[in-house]
A tleap script that builds the chain and sets N, CA, C and O, in Angstrom:
source leaprc.protein.ff14SB
mol = sequence {
  NMET LYS HIE PHE SER ASN ARG PRO GLU THR
  VAL ASP ILE SER GLU GLU GLN ALA ARG ILE
  TYR TRP THR ARG ARG LEU ASN VAL SER GLU
  VAL SER LEU LYS ALA ALA ILE ARG ALA LEU
  ARG ASP VAL ASP PRO ALA LYS ILE GLU ALA
  TYR LEU ARG ALA VAL ASN GLY PHE ALA GLY
  THR ALA ALA CASN
}
set mol.1.N position { 0.846 -1.181 0.000 }
set mol.1.CA position { 0.000 0.000 0.000 }
set mol.1.C position { 0.889 1.241 0.000 }
set mol.1.O position { 1.836 1.344 0.780 }
set mol.2.N position { 0.573 2.158 -0.870 }
set mol.2.CA position { 1.342 3.400 -0.951 }
set mol.2.C position { 0.790 4.404 0.051 }
set mol.2.O position { -0.417 4.492 0.276 }
set mol.3.N position { 1.709 5.159 0.645 }
set mol.3.CA position { 1.315 6.208 1.574 }
set mol.3.C position { 1.612 7.549 0.942 }
set mol.3.O position { 2.736 7.799 0.507 }
set mol.4.N position { 0.644 8.387 0.888 }
set mol.4.CA position { 0.807 9.717 0.326 }
set mol.4.C position { 0.693 10.748 1.438 }
set mol.4.O position { -0.133 10.626 2.342 }
set mol.5.N position { 1.521 11.740 1.350 }
set mol.5.CA position { 1.513 12.784 2.357 }
set mol.5.C position { 0.288 13.671 2.195 }
set mol.5.O position { -0.110 14.002 1.078 }
set mol.6.N position { -0.293 14.045 3.299 }
set mol.6.CA position { -1.412 14.981 3.274 }
set mol.6.C position { -0.936 16.419 3.381 }
set mol.6.O position { -1.735 17.355 3.356 }
set mol.7.N position { 0.382 16.583 3.500 }
set mol.7.CA position { 0.942 17.928 3.606 }
set mol.7.C position { 0.831 18.637 2.267 }
set mol.7.O position { 1.097 18.040 1.224 }
set mol.8.N position { 0.445 19.886 2.289 }
set mol.8.CA position { 0.372 20.641 1.036 }
set mol.8.C position { 1.780 20.907 0.496 }
set mol.8.O position { 2.744 20.995 1.256 }
set mol.9.N position { 1.877 21.032 -0.806 }
set mol.9.CA position { 3.150 21.340 -1.450 }
set mol.9.C position { 3.580 22.753 -1.064 }
set mol.9.O position { 2.758 23.668 -1.022 }
set mol.10.N position { 4.856 22.925 -0.785 }
set mol.10.CA position { 5.387 24.243 -0.446 }
set mol.10.C position { 6.659 24.507 -1.235 }
set mol.10.O position { 7.360 23.579 -1.636 }
set mol.11.N position { 6.945 25.774 -1.449 }
set mol.11.CA position { 8.164 26.175 -2.134 }
set mol.11.C position { 9.285 26.190 -1.103 }
set mol.11.O position { 9.269 26.978 -0.158 }
set mol.12.N position { 10.246 25.313 -1.301 }
set mol.12.CA position { 11.388 25.207 -0.404 }
set mol.12.C position { 12.619 25.705 -1.149 }
set mol.12.O position { 12.983 25.152 -2.187 }
set mol.13.N position { 13.257 26.736 -0.630 }
set mol.13.CA position { 14.449 27.275 -1.293 }
set mol.13.C position { 15.682 27.153 -0.410 }
set mol.13.O position { 16.669 27.861 -0.608 }
set mol.14.N position { 15.620 26.252 0.566 }
set mol.14.CA position { 16.740 26.103 1.493 }
set mol.14.C position { 17.930 25.380 0.867 }
set mol.14.O position { 19.061 25.559 1.319 }
set mol.15.N position { 17.700 24.581 -0.144 }
set mol.15.CA position { 18.761 23.832 -0.819 }
set mol.15.C position { 18.862 24.284 -2.275 }
set mol.15.O position { 17.865 24.666 -2.887 }
set mol.16.N position { 20.062 24.235 -2.812 }
set mol.16.CA position { 20.283 24.674 -4.190 }
set mol.16.C position { 19.422 23.905 -5.187 }
set mol.16.O position { 18.846 24.504 -6.095 }
set mol.17.N position { 19.329 22.595 -5.030 }
set mol.17.CA position { 18.521 21.789 -5.951 }
set mol.17.C position { 17.052 22.208 -5.900 }
set mol.17.O position { 16.381 22.244 -6.931 }
set mol.18.N position { 16.562 22.517 -4.728 }
set mol.18.CA position { 15.175 22.957 -4.580 }
set mol.18.C position { 14.971 24.309 -5.249 }
set mol.18.O position { 13.954 24.531 -5.905 }
set mol.19.N position { 15.930 25.211 -5.086 }
set mol.19.CA position { 15.829 26.530 -5.744 }
set mol.19.C position { 15.806 26.369 -7.257 }
set mol.19.O position { 15.029 27.031 -7.944 }
set mol.20.N position { 16.644 25.505 -7.766 }
set mol.20.CA position { 16.674 25.264 -9.214 }
set mol.20.C position { 15.332 24.710 -9.679 }
set mol.20.O position { 14.790 25.156 -10.690 }
set mol.21.N position { 14.801 23.745 -8.948 }
set mol.21.CA position { 13.505 23.162 -9.297 }
set mol.21.C position { 12.418 24.230 -9.374 }
set mol.21.O position { 11.688 24.308 -10.362 }
set mol.22.N position { 12.312 25.059 -8.323 }
set mol.22.CA position { 11.226 26.044 -8.271 }
set mol.22.C position { 11.418 27.171 -9.277 }
set mol.22.O position { 10.436 27.639 -9.854 }
set mol.23.N position { 12.638 27.618 -9.506 }
set mol.23.CA position { 12.829 28.674 -10.505 }
set mol.23.C position { 12.466 28.161 -11.894 }
set mol.23.O position { 11.903 28.899 -12.702 }
set mol.24.N position { 12.787 26.904 -12.173 }
set mol.24.CA position { 12.416 26.320 -13.475 }
set mol.24.C position { 10.914 26.070 -13.560 }
set mol.24.O position { 10.285 26.360 -14.577 }
set mol.25.N position { 10.355 25.539 -12.500 }
set mol.25.CA position { 8.918 25.237 -12.512 }
set mol.25.C position { 8.080 26.503 -12.675 }
set mol.25.O position { 7.080 26.506 -13.393 }
set mol.26.N position { 8.498 27.592 -11.994 }
set mol.26.CA position { 7.739 28.842 -12.071 }
set mol.26.C position { 8.253 29.782 -13.157 }
set mol.26.O position { 7.680 30.846 -13.391 }
set mol.27.N position { 9.337 29.380 -13.815 }
set mol.27.CA position { 9.893 30.149 -14.930 }
set mol.27.C position { 10.285 31.568 -14.513 }
set mol.27.O position { 9.948 32.541 -15.188 }
set mol.28.N position { 10.998 31.669 -13.396 }
set mol.28.CA position { 11.458 32.957 -12.883 }
set mol.28.C position { 12.892 32.828 -12.384 }
set mol.28.O position { 13.408 31.724 -12.214 }
set mol.29.N position { 13.518 33.961 -12.153 }
set mol.29.CA position { 14.864 33.958 -11.590 }
set mol.29.C position { 14.807 33.665 -10.096 }
set mol.29.O position { 13.753 33.767 -9.468 }
set mol.30.N position { 15.944 33.304 -9.547 }
set mol.30.CA position { 16.031 33.059 -8.113 }
set mol.30.C position { 15.718 34.332 -7.336 }
set mol.30.O position { 15.070 34.283 -6.290 }
set mol.31.N position { 16.173 35.459 -7.841 }
set mol.31.CA position { 15.911 36.747 -7.182 }
set mol.31.C position { 14.409 37.022 -7.151 }
set mol.31.O position { 13.878 37.437 -6.121 }
set mol.32.N position { 13.724 36.795 -8.267 }
set mol.32.CA position { 12.273 37.018 -8.317 }
set mol.32.C position { 11.521 36.080 -7.387 }
set mol.32.O position { 10.561 36.481 -6.730 }
set mol.33.N position { 11.966 34.825 -7.335 }
set mol.33.CA position { 11.317 33.857 -6.459 }
set mol.33.C position { 11.470 34.261 -4.996 }
set mol.33.O position { 10.499 34.248 -4.240 }
set mol.34.N position { 12.684 34.617 -4.602 }
set mol.34.CA position { 12.919 35.034 -3.217 }
set mol.34.C position { 12.142 36.302 -2.882 }
set mol.34.O position { 11.618 36.431 -1.775 }
set mol.35.N position { 12.061 37.240 -3.826 }
set mol.35.CA position { 11.314 38.481 -3.603 }
set mol.35.C position { 9.829 38.191 -3.409 }
set mol.35.O position { 9.177 38.802 -2.563 }
set mol.36.N position { 9.299 37.258 -4.195 }
set mol.36.CA position { 7.882 36.906 -4.071 }
set mol.36.C position { 7.599 36.276 -2.709 }
set mol.36.O position { 6.595 36.593 -2.071 }
set mol.37.N position { 8.473 35.395 -2.271 }
set mol.37.CA position { 8.290 34.752 -0.965 }
set mol.37.C position { 8.349 35.793 0.146 }
set mol.37.O position { 7.555 35.753 1.086 }
set mol.38.N position { 9.299 36.728 0.032 }
set mol.38.CA position { 9.393 37.788 1.048 }
set mol.38.C position { 8.152 38.679 1.031 }
set mol.38.O position { 7.621 39.024 2.087 }
set mol.39.N position { 7.697 39.047 -0.143 }
set mol.39.CA position { 6.542 39.940 -0.254 }
set mol.39.C position { 5.272 39.279 0.290 }
set mol.39.O position { 4.482 39.913 0.988 }
set mol.40.N position { 5.090 38.008 -0.036 }
set mol.40.CA position { 3.882 37.301 0.394 }
set mol.40.C position { 3.974 36.747 1.802 }
set mol.40.O position { 2.961 36.543 2.471 }
set mol.41.N position { 5.199 36.506 2.245 }
set mol.41.CA position { 5.410 35.807 3.516 }
set mol.41.C position { 4.658 34.490 3.511 }
set mol.41.O position { 4.010 34.108 4.486 }
set mol.42.N position { 4.767 33.801 2.364 }
set mol.42.CA position { 4.057 32.542 2.164 }
set mol.42.C position { 4.872 31.680 1.209 }
set mol.42.O position { 5.595 32.203 0.361 }
set mol.43.N position { 4.759 30.362 1.341 }
set mol.43.CA position { 5.481 29.447 0.471 }
set mol.43.C position { 4.532 28.534 -0.313 }
set mol.43.O position { 4.933 27.466 -0.776 }
set mol.44.N position { 3.296 28.954 -0.456 }
set mol.44.CA position { 2.310 28.212 -1.246 }
set mol.44.C position { 2.587 28.474 -2.727 }
set mol.44.O position { 2.546 29.626 -3.159 }
set mol.45.N position { 2.870 27.429 -3.517 }
set mol.45.CA position { 3.214 27.635 -4.924 }
set mol.45.C position { 2.139 28.368 -5.736 }
set mol.45.O position { 2.466 29.177 -6.604 }
set mol.46.N position { 0.880 28.094 -5.463 }
set mol.46.CA position { -0.199 28.755 -6.211 }
set mol.46.C position { -0.228 30.253 -5.914 }
set mol.46.O position { -0.421 31.065 -6.818 }
set mol.47.N position { -0.038 30.612 -4.656 }
set mol.47.CA position { -0.027 32.030 -4.283 }
set mol.47.C position { 1.189 32.735 -4.871 }
set mol.47.O position { 1.090 33.872 -5.332 }
set mol.48.N position { 2.327 32.064 -4.855 }
set mol.48.CA position { 3.541 32.659 -5.417 }
set mol.48.C position { 3.393 32.842 -6.920 }
set mol.48.O position { 3.765 33.885 -7.458 }
set mol.49.N position { 2.853 31.841 -7.599 }
set mol.49.CA position { 2.659 31.955 -9.047 }
set mol.49.C position { 1.696 33.097 -9.382 }
set mol.49.O position { 1.948 33.861 -10.313 }
set mol.50.N position { 0.604 33.219 -8.638 }
set mol.50.CA position { -0.352 34.303 -8.876 }
set mol.50.C position { 0.304 35.658 -8.655 }
set mol.50.O position { 0.103 36.588 -9.436 }
set mol.51.N position { 1.082 35.767 -7.598 }
set mol.51.CA position { 1.803 37.018 -7.312 }
set mol.51.C position { 2.757 37.357 -8.450 }
set mol.51.O position { 2.784 38.493 -8.924 }
set mol.52.N position { 3.533 36.378 -8.885 }
set mol.52.CA position { 4.498 36.621 -9.963 }
set mol.52.C position { 3.799 37.013 -11.262 }
set mol.52.O position { 4.287 37.871 -11.997 }
set mol.53.N position { 2.662 36.390 -11.544 }
set mol.53.CA position { 1.898 36.774 -12.749 }
set mol.53.C position { 1.432 38.229 -12.651 }
set mol.53.O position { 1.506 38.980 -13.623 }
set mol.54.N position { 0.960 38.609 -11.484 }
set mol.54.CA position { 0.464 39.978 -11.295 }
set mol.54.C position { 1.590 40.996 -11.394 }
set mol.54.O position { 1.417 42.067 -11.975 }
set mol.55.N position { 2.741 40.660 -10.827 }
set mol.55.CA position { 3.864 41.593 -10.808 }
set mol.55.C position { 4.605 41.608 -12.142 }
set mol.55.O position { 4.911 42.674 -12.677 }
set mol.56.N position { 4.891 40.425 -12.674 }
set mol.56.CA position { 5.721 40.325 -13.874 }
set mol.56.C position { 4.922 40.125 -15.155 }
set mol.56.O position { 5.388 40.456 -16.245 }
set mol.57.N position { 3.731 39.588 -15.017 }
set mol.57.CA position { 2.900 39.373 -16.182 }
set mol.57.C position { 3.283 38.181 -17.049 }
set mol.57.O position { 2.665 37.950 -18.088 }
set mol.58.N position { 4.294 37.422 -16.637 }
set mol.58.CA position { 4.691 36.297 -17.481 }
set mol.58.C position { 5.066 35.030 -16.740 }
set mol.58.O position { 5.303 34.007 -17.381 }
set mol.59.N position { 5.130 35.051 -15.448 }
set mol.59.CA position { 5.554 33.875 -14.688 }
set mol.59.C position { 4.522 32.776 -14.825 }
set mol.59.O position { 3.331 33.045 -14.985 }
set mol.60.N position { 4.966 31.579 -14.764 }
set mol.60.CA position { 4.051 30.444 -14.812 }
set mol.60.C position { 4.815 29.169 -15.002 }
set mol.60.O position { 6.039 29.175 -15.128 }
set mol.61.N position { 4.102 28.085 -15.024 }
set mol.61.CA position { 4.737 26.809 -15.151 }
set mol.61.C position { 5.485 26.741 -16.479 }
set mol.61.O position { 4.921 26.998 -17.542 }
set mol.62.N position { 6.752 26.395 -16.396 }
set mol.62.CA position { 7.605 26.316 -17.581 }
set mol.62.C position { 7.190 25.122 -18.428 }
set mol.62.O position { 6.790 24.081 -17.906 }
set mol.63.N position { 7.288 25.284 -19.714 }
set mol.63.CA position { 6.994 24.197 -20.635 }
set mol.63.C position { 8.122 23.180 -20.581 }
set mol.63.O position { 9.285 23.542 -20.399 }
set mol.64.N position { 7.785 21.931 -20.738 }
set mol.64.CA position { 8.817 20.878 -20.720 }
set mol.64.C position { 9.447 20.708 -22.063 }
set mol.64.O position { 10.331 19.868 -22.228 }
savepdb mol mol.pdb
quit
């Protein structure tokens, strides 16, 4: 039986690999990602993406 976490997904930038993942996933620079987290005081990916879209007008999930 597989166990799935009930924890919501959060943007973690404490490790370099995590920062790379989130900057690519949200299609933004590390500086923009950190600024969004500071401005929102939140690490919810949906809230960060919405904020970045409003501020930058182009952030979003990167195409594969």
